[in-house]
C-alpha positions in Angstrom: 154.2 60.2 71.7 155.6 61.5 68.1 153.7 64.4 68.2 150.6 66.4 69.2 149.3 68.9 66.7 146.6 71.4 67.6 144.5 73.0 64.2 143.6 75.9 64.9 143.2 77.1 61.4 139.8 77.7 59.1 139.6 77.0 55.1 137.4 80.4 54.8 134.0 80.5 53.3 134.4 76.4 52.8 133.0 75.6 56.2 135.3 73.3 57.3 136.3 73.7 61.2 139.5 72.7 60.5 142.5 72.8 58.1 142.3 70.0 55.7 145.5 66.9 56.5 147.1 65.1 53.9 148.1 61.3 54.3 150.2 59.6 51.6 149.5 56.3 50.4 150.8 53.8 47.7 147.9 55.4 45.6 148.7 58.5 45.7 148.0 61.5 48.8 144.5 61.3 50.8 143.5 64.6 51.3 140.7 64.6 54.8 138.2 67.3 55.7 137.1 67.2 59.4 133.8 69.8 59.0 131.9 69.9 62.1 131.2 67.4 65.2 131.2 64.3 62.9 131.4 65.0 59.4 134.1 65.0 57.3 135.5 65.1 53.7 137.9 62.8 52.2 139.3 63.9 48.9 141.9 61.1 47.1 142.1 59.5 43.4 140.1 62.0 42.4 136.6 61.2 44.3 135.0 62.5 47.1 133.9 60.9 50.1 131.6 62.0 52.8 131.4 60.2 56.0 128.2 61.2 57.9 127.5 64.3 56.7 125.1 66.1 58.9 126.7 69.1 60.9 127.9 72.4 59.8 128.5 73.6 56.6 128.3 72.4 53.3 128.7 75.2 51.3 130.6 75.8 48.2 131.8 72.1 48.8 132.0 69.4 46.3 129.1 66.9 45.0 129.8 63.3 46.4 130.5 59.9 44.7 130.7 58.7 47.5 128.3 58.7 51.7 128.7 56.9 54.3 126.4 57.3 57.6 126.3 55.1 60.3 122.7 55.5 61.5 120.2 57.9 62.1 120.6 59.9 65.3 120.3 63.4 64.0 124.1 64.6 64.7 125.2 62.2 61.7 122.5 61.7 58.8 120.6 65.1 57.6 118.5 64.1 54.9 118.5 67.7 53.4 122.3 68.0 53.4 122.6 64.4 51.3 120.6 65.8 48.8 122.2 68.8 48.1 125.7 66.4 48.1 124.1 63.8 46.0 124.8 64.0 42.3 123.3 61.1 39.7 125.6 58.5 40.2 126.0 58.7 43.7 126.3 55.8 45.8 124.9 56.7 49.8 125.9 53.2 52.0 124.5 52.8 55.2 122.6 50.2 58.0 119.3 49.4 57.1 117.7 51.8 59.9 119.8 54.6 57.3 117.8 53.0 54.2 114.1 53.4 55.2 114.8 57.2 55.6 117.6 58.3 52.8 116.7 57.8 49.0 118.9 55.7 47.5 120.8 54.4 50.3 122.5 50.8 49.8 122.1 48.2 52.5 126.1 47.7 54.7 125.6 46.4 57.7 128.0 45.1 60.2 130.8 42.7 58.6 130.0 42.9 54.9 132.8 45.3 52.1 131.7 46.9 49.1 134.1 48.4 47.1 133.7 52.5 46.2 135.7 53.6 43.7 139.1 52.9 44.4 137.8 52.6 48.3 137.0 50.1 49.9 134.4 50.4 52.5 134.2 48.1 55.7 131.5 47.9 57.8 131.9 47.5 61.4 129.9 47.4 64.6 129.5 50.8 67.3 126.9 50.6 70.3 126.8 50.8 73.4 127.8 48.9 76.1 126.3 50.4 79.4 124.7 53.8 78.2 121.4 54.8 77.4 118.1 56.6 77.8 116.9 54.0 80.6 117.3 51.1 82.8 118.0 47.7 79.5 117.8 50.6 76.9 121.0 52.2 75.1 121.2 55.1 73.0 123.1 52.4 70.3 121.7 49.1 70.1 124.5 46.3 68.8 123.6 45.7 65.4 121.9 48.6 64.0 124.5 51.2 63.3 127.9 51.2 62.0 131.2 52.0 62.3 133.5 52.0 58.8 137.0 50.9 58.4 138.1 52.8 54.9 141.1 51.6 53.0 142.8 53.4 50.1 145.6 52.9 49.3 146.9 50.5 51.4 145.8 53.0 54.7 143.1 52.0 56.8 140.7 54.7 58.3 138.9 54.0 61.0 135.5 56.6 61.9 134.5 54.6 65.3 130.5 56.6 64.6 128.6 56.2 68.4 130.0 53.8 70.2 131.9 52.7 74.0 135.1 51.4 73.5 133.2 47.8 72.9 135.1 44.3 72.1 135.2 44.8 68.3 137.2 48.4 68.4 139.7 46.9 70.6 140.2 43.7 68.2 141.2 45.5 64.8 143.7 45.1 63.3 146.8 47.5 60.9 144.6 50.5 61.8 146.7 53.9 60.3 144.1 56.8 61.2 141.6 56.7 64.0 138.9 58.8 64.6 137.3 58.0 68.1 134.0 59.1 69.5 133.6 61.2 73.2 131.5 62.8 74.8 129.2 61.4 77.8 126.3 60.7 77.9 125.9 58.8 74.1 129.3 57.4 74.0 132.8 57.6 76.5 134.8 59.5 78.5 138.0 60.4 77.1 139.7 58.6 79.2 137.4 55.2 78.1 138.7 56.4 75.3 141.5 57.0 75.4 142.3 52.7 76.9 140.2 51.8 74.4 142.9 52.8 71.7 146.0 51.8 73.9 144.5 48.1 72.6 144.2 48.6 68.6 147.3 50.8 69.0 146.8 53.3 65.5 149.4 55.1 64.3 148.1 57.9 64.9 144.0 59.3 66.5 142.3 61.8 66.4 139.8 63.0 68.6 135.9 63.6 67.5 132.1 64.0 68.5 133.9 64.8 71.3 132.2 68.1 72.9 132.4 69.2 76.5 135.1 66.2 76.5 138.5 67.6 78.1 140.9 66.6 75.7 143.7 67.1 77.8 142.5 63.9 79.7 142.9 62.0 76.7 146.5 62.7 75.2 147.3 62.0 79.0 146.2 59.1 79.0 148.0 57.8 75.5 151.3 59.7 76.7 153.9 57.3 76.1 152.7 54.6 74.4 154.2 55.5 70.7 150.9 56.2 69.7 149.8 59.7 67.5 147.8 62.2 68.8 146.2 64.8 66.7 143.4 67.6 67.9 141.8 69.6 65.1 138.9 71.8 66.4 136.1 70.2 64.8 133.8 72.7 66.6 135.8 76.5 65.0 132.4 77.3 63.0 
């Protein structure tokens, strides 16, 4: 493992859980700021893109040019926060279930892609294989929800949303930076998440959506793989 970076600093007054990180791309720097849980902000090319703005404080944050929403659960979709962040011309993408609750949302389904200014957005599957509230039911049904791959300046960023280590995740190619969920009972435990990450081998991986999970298990499971694990405190505020 090249590096294990634990980031605990706060951006005071802006509601950030952890300090922003910058990534070099062929189109210039991309800044990614964790907000809370699975909510984050991307700034690149003079544009602002939010992924699942639902958790944390958004006071003082810039308005959105683009918003991606993965599914309808309240830790990923909060219509009131979307309304706070939107401005004239904001483009919102999400699956059909999100479009039914968020005014102005354009539907994007598994396997589809759309260009948003400087970003290419691909909707990828996110679902449970085994876990659900009752026999024969799943917390996240196949085909209903989205994960996203966002490409900017040749760099590919994967946001898993809520999912288990599904075949479609394991088959991802050329992912530079991955954000991987882990918590029970809704998604998967750290060991299972690490096993899926080993399969598609991103250059860098961040656990997110991990409340209550033992991140040391995830980190240890990826030791020696060449995958750089970075840990940010998504629950600092």
